[in-house]
N, C-alpha and C positions, 0 to 999 in steps of 0.2 A: 518609593516603590522601585525595586530592582528590575532591570530589563536587560536583555541581551541585544547588543548592537552588532549587526553584521554588515560588512561591505562586500558585495558580491563580485564575481569575476575572476577569482583566483582558483587555479587547479590545485587540488590537494595532493601532496606527495609525502611519502615517508612511512614510518612504522608506528603503530599505536597498539597498546595492550589493553585487554579487558580484564575485569575482575569477576567475582562470583555473581551468580544470577540472583537478582532481586526476588524472582518468583520461587527460588529455592531457599535462600537464606532465611527469609521471614518464617517459613514453615518449619525449618530446622531449628530456629530459635524457639519456636513454640514447642517443638518436640522435646526440648530439654525439660519441660514441665513433667514429663513422664517418669523422670528418675532424679532423686535427690543427689546432690554432689556437685563437683566442679566439672563443667563442660567447657571445651575450647573449640571454637570455630575459626578457621583461617580462610584467607582469600575473601574476606568480607568487605564489600564496598562501603565507603562512607557516604551514605545517601540518607535522605530525610526519612524514608520509610523504615530503615533499620533503626534510626534514633527513636522514631515513634514506637516501634515494636519493643525496643529496650525499655522505654518508659512504661509501656503497657505491662510488660513482664515484671517490672519493679513493683507495680501495684499488686501483683499476685504474691510478692515476697522475694522475687529473684533479684540478686545483685549482679548487675551487668557492668563490665569494664572493657574499654577499648584500648588497644595498643597498636597503632597503625592499622593494618588490615586484619588484626587478630582480635577476636572477641571472646572474653571469658564470661561464663554465666554460672553463678553459684546458686543452686536450687535448694531451698529448705525442705525439711521433712514435712512441714505443715504449710499448705498453700492457702491464700485468701482467694476464694473463687469468684471474685466480683470485678468486672471491668468497668472503668469510668466512661461515660458517654463522650466526653470531650476528646478522648483518644480514639475510641472506636469509630466515631463518625468521620474521622480523617483517613481511615485505612481499612479497606474491605478485608484484608487478610486476617484481621483480628477475629473473624468468625471461626477460624480454625482452632481457637483456644477452647471451643466447646468440647471437642473430642477428648483432649488430654485432661481437662478439668473433670468431665464426667467419669473418665476412667480412673483418675487418681483420687478425686475427692468425693465423687458421687453427687456433685452439685455444681452448677455454673449459673452465673448471672451476667449476661452479656447483652448490651443494647444492640438493636439491629444495626448492621454495619453501614459505613459510608464508602469513601474512596472515590475513584474517578466516576463521573456521571456519564456512564455509557449506556444508560437505559435500564430496563427491568432485568435484575439478576436475582431472582428469588432463591431462598435457601431451603425451599420445601424438601428437596431431595436429601439434604443433610438431615433434616429433622425426621423425615420418614424412616431413614436408615437407623437413626438413633432410637426411634420408637420401637423398631423391630428388635433392637438389642436390649430393650427393657426400660428405656428412659421415658419420662413424661415431661411435657412442656406446658407452660402458660405464659401469656404475654401480659405484663402488668406495667402500665404507663410507659410503653415503648421498650421495656426491658424484658428480654427473653430469659425465663427462669427454667432451668432444666434440672431434674432430679432423677436419681436411680436408686432403688432399694437394693442394697448389697452390691453385687458386681454386674457389670454389663455382660450380656450373653451373646455368644457368637451366633451368627445367622447368615442366610444368603440375602444379599441386597442386589437387585437388578436396577441399574440406573437407566432412565429413559433416554439419556444422552450422556456421552462420555465426559461428564463434568469434571474439570480439574479440581475445583474446590471441594466438591462432594467426595471425590475419590480420596483426596488428602485427608479430609476431616474423618472419614470413616476408617481409614488406615490408622490414624493416630488414636482413635478410640479402641479399635479391634485388637491392637497389640497387647492390651492388658485385660481383654474380655475373657470370659470363661468359654473354652471350646473354640471351634473353627468358624471364621467368618469368610465368606466368599463374596467378592465384589464382581458382579457380572456387568459387562459393558463399561469397564473401567477406563479412565483416561490413560493414554500411553506416552505422555510428554516426557522429555528427558528429566524435567524437574521431579516428576513422579518417581522415575527410576532412581534418581539421586536420593529422594526421601526414603524410599524403601531400603536402599543400601545404608543410609544413615541409621535407620531404625534397626536394621539387622546388626550393625556394628554395636548397637546398644544392647543386643541380645534378643531382639524380636525374631520370630520365625515367620518369614514372608517368602512366598514364591510367586512367580508370574508377572512381576513388574515389567512394564514395557509391552505387555499383551493386554487383551481385553478381559482377561480372567485372572484376578489376583486372589490368592489364598493366604490367610493369616491364621496361624494357630496361636491363640492367646497364651501368654506366659504370666507367671506370678509377679515378676519384678524385672526392671531394666537397670542398666548401669550408665553412669556418666561416661562420655567419650570425648576424644579429640578427632576432628575431621576437617578436611578442606572442602569448600563449597564448589559445586560444578560451575564452570564458566558461564557467563551470561550471553546466551545466543542472540538476544535482542540487542544488546549493546554492540556485539560484533556485527550483526546485520545492519545496524544504523550506520556504522563507519563504512561498511561495504557500500551502502547507498550514497554516503558522502563522497566516496571516490567516483561512483557512477555519475552522480548529478553534476559534478564539477569537471568531468572528463579527466580525472586525476589518476593516480597510481598509488594505492594504499595497501600496505600489508598489515593484517590484524593478527596479533599474537595472543597466546594464552586462551585460545578458543577451541571449540570442537566443530569443525566444518560439517561433520555428519549431521549435526543438529540443525543445520540450515540448508538441507538438501533442496527443498522446494524453492526457497527464497533465492538461493544461488542459481538454480536452474532458470528462474524467471529473469534474473539479472543477465544471464548469458543470452536468453532470448531477446532481451532489450539491446543487445549489441556489446555487452561488456566481455572482456577477457577475464576468465575466472580460473585461478590456480589454487590448489589446496594441498596441504600436507598434514603431518602429525602435529596438531596444535597451532596451525596457522592457516590463513587464507590470504589471497592477493586478488584485488580487483582493479582492473584498468578500464576506465570509462571511455565511451566514444565521445566524439564532439557533440553529437546529438543522439539520444537514445531512440530506439524503435518502440512503437506502441506494442503493448502486451496485455492480454486478458488474464485475470486470475480471480479465484474465489477463496475466501478464508475458510479453513476447515480445521478440525482437531488434528494434532500430530498423527501422521507425518505430512499433513497438508500445510498450506501456507498459513503462517501464524497471524492471528488478528492484530497482534502487537507490532507487526511489521507493515500493516496495511497503510497507515498514514504516510510513512516514509516512502513507500513505493508509489503512492499516489502523487507525492511531491515530485518524484522523478518523472512519472508519466505525464505530468502537467506540461513538461517541455519536450515530450516525445514527438517524433514524426509520425502522425497518424492518430487514430482514435482507439482508445482502450476502454474496456468494460470491466468494472470491478464489482464483485458480489460479496457482500458482508453477511456471513451466515451465523455469526455468534452474538453480536451486540447491536441492538436496534437503534442506538443513538451514536454509533461510531462516527457518523458523517458530520458531526456538529462542527468540525474544524473547517469544512469545505468553504464556508463563507469567508474565512480568513484567507485561504489560498486565493479565492476569487478577488479579494482586495488587492492581491499582488498581480492580478491579470490572468489567473488560471481560468480556463473555460470548462467548467464541470457542472453537469446536470445530475441531480439525484432523484430517485423515485423508489420508495420502499427500501429494499436492501441493495439496490443497484446504483452505481454511479457510472456515467458516461463521461470520459475525459477526452476532450479534443485538444491535443497537444498544441501549444503555442510556441513560437520561435523564441520568445523571451518573456521573462517575468520582470516586474519593476518593484523596487524596494518600497515598503509601506509599513506603517505601524499596525501590528497584529497582536492577538492575545492567544496564549496557549489555553486550550480547553481541557486537556488531560496530558499525561506524561508523554505519550507517543506523538500526539498531535503537536505538542510543543517542540519536541525534537525534530519533527518533520518541517515545521515552519522555519526553524533555523537552517535546515538543509535547503529549503527553497530560497532563503536569503543568501546562501552561498552561491546560488546560480543567478540571482536577480541582479538587474542593473541598479546601482545606487545603494542606499542605506535601508536596511530593514531593522525595525525595532520590535522585539518580541517581548511582550509583557506577560505577567502572571507566571514568572519563571519558577515559582515554587513547585509547580507541577513537574517541571523537568528535574528539579533537585530531588524529587521523590524517587527517581529511577536511574539517574546518571551521576556518577562522581566526576566532578571537574569536567563537565562536558565542554565548556568553553576552552579550558586549558588544553585539553586533548586535541580539539580542532585547531587551535592556534599552533600547536606543535607540528601540525601537518601543513601549515602555511596559510591558514584562514585569517582574514582580517576581521577579528571578532573580539569583543570585550563585554564585560558586565559593567553596567552603569547604574 
């Protein structure tokens, strides 16, 4: 079993670059199903989830090839609309194949998705939207079978909550539907904006991305395109916290600081010096951070995927912090691992009370999901002694060469 071994006590210094967003590239890979031909995506990270998505697309008939950080996808005129369970259960993003398959083929067979175990994340809103567009579904032996007679029809869909996944899936279906689709209470995340721009480059007619009201006028066909993926704000934010938790000085390049407004604001409240410019940000951490309260919310609020990293920082803060998790009911599963390192954290329902301690101590811990794994490594950078983080396949799902990038900043870290 591979593990990440960290020796704490070193201040990180230097410059590190980030690549394309995991939460954008996976959906833009799926979007290629909408148009036969050769697509080319650049700024693509070499992470496990991208490899899994490429394998999933290959089962539909797509030929995927990687050359460095460029990915070419050759989409055939005829698709096989069936996804295998062994791939879908590893990656929740696979559910967004429903929209393009229904739009292109009129049929989709997709097992219920897996991915990080963050609690109940039902896809009811996806299905209700598709049903309003004319699709019909049945669940047979764990496989969701969707069919539509003829062509999907445009309609108005009002989401009970600005769900990123539902917004993405409905957009992917609506671009080839007949007539206009209006998504009310749509998600506003930067990855949604990038997906809309990607689809518009393919020939889709979309307006309103980045607001709560997205309008899509269906077209008859789309074209294959070449495009660069938006930078990964979560990777950038993770390295910003790495600087903060070690009292270091790190510049992150290839990012969009505007996409981390709330997260950088909270780092500044914790005592960090934060500078930013066009495509870069710089964080200088204090000797010991100050306690900060925050709640996770849809964009432009504090991103739930930055929650564990921030809790790792606050575990050594001066004072008591209160964190409220509003999106995932099992996000706090990693707290017991931080407690093994000496953190003083109490959880109740969606709240965590973090009483900062002066020091953490290295210990063997296990990553419970992508961001929890990244956070445990960050805690190890601050802890006294050696920290061994197991189940690192979770980290590999969302970070390319996480160990190498931290080592380039001066961390004593290795894979073993």
